[in-house]
C-alpha positions, 0 to 999 in steps of 0.5 A: 471510533467508527460506528457501523450501521449494526451498532458495532463500534471499532476503535482505530489504533494508529501505526507508528512511523516506519511500520505498515500503515494502520488499516482503517477502510482497507482501500489502500491495502486492497489497491496493492497489486503486481503485473508481469509484462514480458521478459524483463518488466515487473510492476508492483505497487498501489493501483498497478493491477486494477488502476485504483490507487487512492489519492493519499497513497504517496503520503502514507508511503513517503510521509509528509516531511518537507511538504508542510502538510498536516491534517486537511492540508494545514501548514506545518504538520508532518507525518513520518512514512509508513512504508507499507509496500516495502514491508509487504515485500519483506514479509512475502518475499518468498511467495512473490519470487514463486509467483514471479517465476510462475508468471514468467513461465506462463508468459513463455508458454504463450 
């Protein structure tokens, strides 16, 4: 549960493995961005456009299997990946293609 200053209460529903991560604070979701650099380079990911990648982004995206990390860094816990970037790509593939073409055309007109 998360209680706000207004007294409102919000309940958190955890995500299942391999689903997009459950949004709690919005920090990870807001950090997703993309940049087109020149003719052949495109960057997409956490913190790409604003440099604000949360320190836990890699653990959410790739999970903690094999790292021996659990809550608060305790040994032995494992979390399956929540591949949010890939899920975002799949969900917005057409919009991304249009945006990339527009950005490339804009760069060519400079």
